[in-house]
N, C-alpha and C positions, 0 to 999 in steps of 0.2 A: 589301307584300303577304306576304312571307316572315315578317316579324315578326308580323303580324296572325294568319296561319295558325298560327304556332308558339304564340302566346299562347292562341288558342282551343283548340288541340289539347291544350295543357298543362292548361288548366282542365277540359276534358271528361275527360281522362285521370285527373286527380286525383279528380274526382267519381265516376268509374267505379271507381277503386281503393278509395276510401273514400267511399261514396255518402251524401250527405245525405238528409234525409227526402223532399225533392222528387223526387230521382232514384229513391228506393225506391218512392214512390207511383206513378210512371209505369212502373215495372218495368224500369228501366235498371240491372240488376244481373246478375251471372253466374247467380244462382239462377233468375231469371225468364227470361232469354234462353235458357238451356239446361235449362229445367225438364223437358222430355220425356226428355232423356238422364239427368238426375239421379234421376228417379222421385219417390217420396213419402217424406218424412222420417218420417211417422207409421207407415208400413208397415215400412221398413227403415232405421232411424235410423243405424246404423253404416255400412251400405253407401252411404247417401245422402251422409254426410259424407266418406267416403273419396273418392267421385267428386267432391264439391264442392271439397275442398281441392286435389285433383290438377288439376282443370280450372281452378280459380282461378289456380294457379301458372302453368299453361300460357298462359292468356289474358293475364295480366299480364306475363309474360315476352315476349310478342309485341308489346307496345305500342311499345317503342322502335323495333323494326324496321318496324312499320307506319308510324310517323312518318317514318322515313327514306325509305321507298318512296313515301309520299304526297307528301312534299316534293320528291322527285325528279321525279314526274310533274307536280306543280303548277308547279315552277320548273325547266324543262329547261336554262335558262342556267347553272345550278349544276353541271351535268354530274356528278351524283351517281352515275350508273351507269357512268361512265368510271373504273373502279377504278385504272387505272394512272396516272391524272393527278389523283388526289384530293389535296387539301391534307392536311397532317398532322392537323388537327382533324377533318376529315371522315372520314379513314381510321380515326382513333381511335374516333369515334362509331359508325362502321359495324361495326368489330370488336367493340365492347362490345355493341351491339344484337344482332348476329348471335350472339354467345356466349350472351347471355341467352336468346334464342329457342331455341338448340340445347340448352341446359341444360333449359329447360322441356319441350321435346319428349322428350328422353331420360328425364326424370323421369316424364312422363306414361306412356310405354310400360313403364318398369320397374315403376311402381307399379300398373299396370292389367293388363298382359298378361304371361303367360297367366293368372295369378291375382293376387290382391292381397296375397300373403304378404309382400311387401317394403315395403308401405306403412307409414309410421311408426305409424299407429294400430293396425295389425295387430301390429306388434312390441310396442307397449305392452300390448295385450290379452293377449299370451302370458304376461306377468308375473302375470296373475290366473288363469291356467289354460290348459290345452291340450286340444284344439285351440282356437285363438283364436275360431273361428266359434261354438263353444258359448257362450263368454263374450259374444260379440256377440248371440246369440239371447236371452240373459238380459237384456241391456241393451235390446234392441228390445222385449221383452215388458213391461218396467217402464215404458218410455217411452210405451207406449200407454195406461197407466193415467191416469185423470183426475187423481188425487191426486198431483201433483208440483209443484215450484216451477219456474216458468219466468220468465225475465227477458231482454229484449232491450235492450241498451244500445249504441247506435251499430252497429258491425258485429260485436259480440260477443254471443253467446247463452249464458246460464247455465241449466242444468237440474239439479235435485236430485230424484232419485227415492228410493225406499225404501232402496236399497243403494248408489247411485252419485252422485258429484258430477262434473259435466261442464261444461267451458268450451269453447265453439267459437269460434275466431277465423277469420280469412280463410284462413290457411295451415296451421293446426294445431288438433288437438282434444286438450285436456288432460282426463284422466280419472283419478279416484281413487275407491277404495272407502270407503264411510263408516266401516266398522269399522277401517280402517287409517289413518285421517286425523285430523289435529288442525287445527282452525280457530282462527286468532288474529287479532284486530283489531290492525293495525299502525299505522294513521294515519287521520286524517279530514281533510276539506277542506270548509270552509263556503263557500256561494255565496249570491248574492241574485238574485231574479227578480221581475218586475213583472207582476201580473195584476190591474190596477186599483189595487192597493196593493202597496207594496214588502214582500216576505217573504223570509225566509232559509231555506236548506235545507242539507243536509249529505250529503256522499258519504263512504262508508266503504270502506277498502281492507282486505280480509280475506285473510290468507295461508293457503293450504291446503297443509299439510305431510303427508307420508306416512311411515310407519315402514318401508316397503319399501326395501331397499338400492338405490342407484343410480337412484332415482326422483326426478325433479325436482319441486320445489314450483311452485305457480302462485298467482296472485292474482286475487281477485274484487273488482270495484268495483261498488257499488250504492248507491242512495239509502237514507238511514236510514229512510225510510218503508216500505221493503221488508224491513227487518231482521227484524221479528217473523215475517213470512211465511217467510223463510229459516230462522229458528231453529226454527220449528214442524216443518219437514221433516227436521231433523237428528236423529240418534239420540244425539249427544253435544253438550254445551254448547259455545258459542263462547267461547274464552278472551279476557279483557280485562285482560291483565296490567298495562297502563298506566293502568287506571281511566279510560278515555276516556268522556266524557259523550256519550251517544247521543241525538240529538234524536228525539223521538217526536211522533206526531200529537196533536192536542188531545184526541181521544177516548182515546188510550192514556194520556196524562198524567192525565186525569180518572179512568180506571179504577184507576190506581195509587193516587190519592188516595182514591178510594172504598173500596178494599180496606183502606187504612190506617185510615180512619175506622171501618169495620166491626170491624176488629181491636180498635180502641180501645173500641168499645162493649161488647166482651166477649161471651161465649157466652150463649145463652138456655138456662139450665140446667134450667128447669122444664118443658121441652117434650121429649117422647120420640116418636120415629118409631113409627108403627104399621106392621104388616106390609104392609097394603094400600097404604102410601104409598111403598114402596121401588121407585121407578121412575126413569127418566132425566129430566133437565131438559128442559122442553118448548121451551126456546130453542135449545139446541145438540144435544140428543138424544145427547150423549156422556158427560156428567158426571152424577153424582148430585145431586139438589137438596139444597142445604145452607143455604138462607136462609129465615128466617121473619120476617114483618113483625109487629111488636108495638109499639104506641104507648108510648113512654117519654119523649117530649119534653114541653115545657110549653106547647105551642100551645093557645090557648083560643078563637081566633077561628073563625068559621064556615067560612072558606075555608082553614083550616089543617088540620093532621093529624087523621086519624080512625083508629079502631081497625079493623084488617083481621083477618078470621077465616078467610082462605084457608089451606089446608094448604100445606106447602112444595112448590113445583113448579119452582123456579128455582135455578140455581147462582149463585155470587157474581159471576162475570164477566158473565153474561147480565143479571143484575139491574142491574149497574153500567152496562152499555150501554143498557138500557131507560131508566134514570134520566137518563142524559146526553142521550138522543134526545128527551126530553120537555122539555128546557130551551130557553131563548132562545139560539140559536147565535151571536147577535151580542153577547151579554153573558156570556162564560164565567166572568167573575169572580164572578157571582152564583150559579153552579151549586151550590156547596157549601152555601149557605144556603137554597136553594129546596126545593120539594117536587115530587112527581110522583104521578100516580094509579097504584094497583096495577094491573098488567097484566091481572089477572083480574076483580077486583070494582070497580075504579076508586076505591076509598077512597084518599084522599091520605095520603102518608107523606113523611117527610124522612129524612136520612141517620142521624139519631139513633134511628130506629125500625127499622133493619135489623140483624138479629142472625144470627150463625152458630149452627147447631144441631149437636149431636153425634149 
C-alpha cells in the first residue's frame, strides 16, 4: 500500500511540476488553480509572472512535505509523527522536505511583501531603467499589441515584442532588449514524427546574448517551422556562424525557388510605372507591387500560357504564394514546370512569364 501510494504520488507530482498536454487541458496547473490570485497576463504581464514564479516555487517546495504528511496519515504504523523515534532515513527526508517548504515560504514573503522590489525580475528590470515599474509598464503595453511573436513549448513561453525578447520558465523570467541583444543559432536537432506518413522535423537552439555587463544569456528552443515568424519580429538578423541548414516548410522552399527563377528571368525593362499605379501590393498591403506578367515562354497549346494585360498589383512574395497555392499539393515536384491563372484576369502564366519591374 505504501509503495503504491508513493508511486502514484510521484507520478502525479511529476506531472504537476512538468505538466503534459493532458494535465494542461484539464487545468491541473499552478496557473489555472490559482488563476484568481495571479490575475490576467494580458493586463499586467510583468506582475502576473512575478506572482506566477513566486507561487510556483512555493507550491513545488511544499510537495515533499505534503507527501510526508499524507504518508503519515495513510500509514500510521510508520509512526512518522513520532519525531524522537524516527529512523535515520525518515529523519533525513523530513528535514529535507521541511527545509524545502521553509525556503519556499520565506521566498514567497520576501518577493511579495511589502513590495516586489526584491523579486529577481524586478532586479533584472532595474538594469533597463529606474524605477523598474516604468520599464514594466512599457513591457505590459507592448505585450498587449497583437503584432508579437508568441510560442508555447512545453512549460516554456517565448514572446518577442517590438522592443523585448522574453522567455518565461516555471521559476524564472529571462528578458532582453532587442537593441542590446545578439541572437545566434548554436545547434539543431532533427526528429521524426508520424501523421499517417513518416516526416522529419528540426528543432533550433538560439542563444540570446546581451551587451549589458553582468547580464546572463539564455537559450530559445523552437521548431524550424517557426523560425521565419521569429525572424520577422526581430530588428536585427539572427547569426548563423556555423552555416547550419534550416529546414523550411514546402511553401517557404518553393518561394525561394520562385524568387531565384524570377531573378534569372531578368527585369522587364520596357515597362515603366505610371503615377496612378504607385500603390501597395493587394496581397500583403505592406510592400510595393514589383511584378508584371508578360508571356515569354514557348507554350503554344490552348491550355498553356496566355498574355496577361493587368497592371502590376502584386509583390514577388505574394505572387509566389499565389502560384504555389494553385498547384497540386500532392505533387510538389511538378510545381516549377506548371502554370497558374493570374489572380486578377485568370490568364494562365508560368514561371518564365514572371518579371520584376523597376
